[in-house]
C-alpha positions in Angstrom: 98.9 -34.0 108.0 100.3 -32.1 105.0 101.8 -28.7 104.8 102.2 -25.9 102.2 105.8 -27.1 101.7 104.3 -30.5 100.7 102.0 -28.7 98.3 104.8 -26.7 96.8 107.2 -29.7 96.4 104.5 -31.8 94.8 103.3 -29.1 92.4 106.7 -28.0 91.3 107.8 -31.6 90.6 105.2 -31.8 87.8 106.3 -31.0 84.2 106.3 -27.4 83.3 104.7 -26.4 86.7 105.4 -22.8 87.8 104.7 -21.0 91.0 102.8 -17.7 90.9 99.9 -16.0 92.6 96.2 -15.8 92.2 94.3 -13.1 94.1 97.5 -12.5 96.1 97.7 -16.1 97.2 100.2 -18.8 96.2 99.2 -20.7 93.0 100.7 -23.3 90.8 100.1 -23.3 87.1 101.0 -25.3 84.0 101.1 -23.3 80.8 99.3 -20.4 82.5 96.4 -22.5 83.8 96.0 -22.9 87.6 95.9 -26.4 89.0 96.4 -25.8 92.7 96.1 -22.6 94.8 95.4 -21.3 98.2 91.7 -20.3 98.5 91.1 -16.5 98.8 87.8 -17.4 100.4 88.6 -20.2 102.8 91.5 -19.6 105.2 94.3 -22.0 104.7 92.4 -24.3 102.2 94.0 -25.6 99.1 91.9 -25.6 95.9 92.4 -28.2 93.3 90.5 -29.0 90.0 88.6 -32.2 90.0 86.4 -34.2 87.7 82.8 -33.0 88.6 81.6 -36.7 88.8 84.4 -37.6 91.2 83.9 -34.6 93.6 81.0 -36.0 95.6 82.7 -39.3 96.0 85.9 -37.7 97.3 83.9 -35.5 99.8 82.0 -38.6 101.0 85.2 -40.7 101.2 87.1 -38.2 103.4 84.9 -35.3 104.6 87.5 -34.1 107.1 89.9 -33.5 104.2 87.6 -32.5 101.3 84.8 -30.1 101.2 83.0 -27.6 99.0 81.5 -24.2 99.9 78.8 -22.3 98.1 81.4 -20.2 96.3 82.7 -23.3 94.5 79.3 -24.7 93.6 79.0 -25.3 89.9 82.7 -25.4 89.4 85.0 -28.5 89.0 86.9 -27.6 92.1 87.5 -29.1 95.5 88.7 -27.6 98.8 91.4 -29.6 100.7 92.0 -29.2 104.4 95.8 -29.8 104.7 95.5 -30.6 108.4 93.4 -33.6 107.6 95.1 -35.2 104.6 98.0 -37.5 104.3 100.9 -36.4 102.0 100.4 -39.3 99.6 96.7 -38.5 99.1 97.5 -34.9 98.7 100.0 -35.7 96.0 97.3 -37.7 94.2 94.9 -34.8 94.2 97.5 -32.3 93.0 98.6 -34.6 90.2 95.0 -35.3 89.1 94.4 -31.6 89.1 97.5 -31.0 86.9 96.3 -33.7 84.5 93.0 -31.9 84.1 94.6 -28.7 82.8 97.9 -29.8 81.2 97.8 -30.4 77.4 97.3 -34.1 76.6 100.9 -34.5 75.1 102.4 -33.0 78.2 100.1 -35.1 80.5 101.4 -38.2 78.8 104.9 -37.4 80.0 103.9 -37.8 83.6 104.2 -41.6 83.2 
């Protein structure tokens, strides 16, 4: 089980990550682009960016942790249930999301 403290620690450990808000909810951004935020539509859910082709595979692999609602249909985003995900897997989702929005040269520094 992961917590919002785990989300914050993982997100802010990434290069140039900053904490802010989006629709009044906590959000993490890199160069003004959001990569992880609390859903304003699904209570307590974390939203991360995801490769559209990978999303159905993730949902199928762990439906207790990953899901999508109609609001996010058509967008490369995934909802994460923090009560059902291990911290290591959460870190992977956040890092992958960061890589999708970070400029390529910055992404290469993650190493």
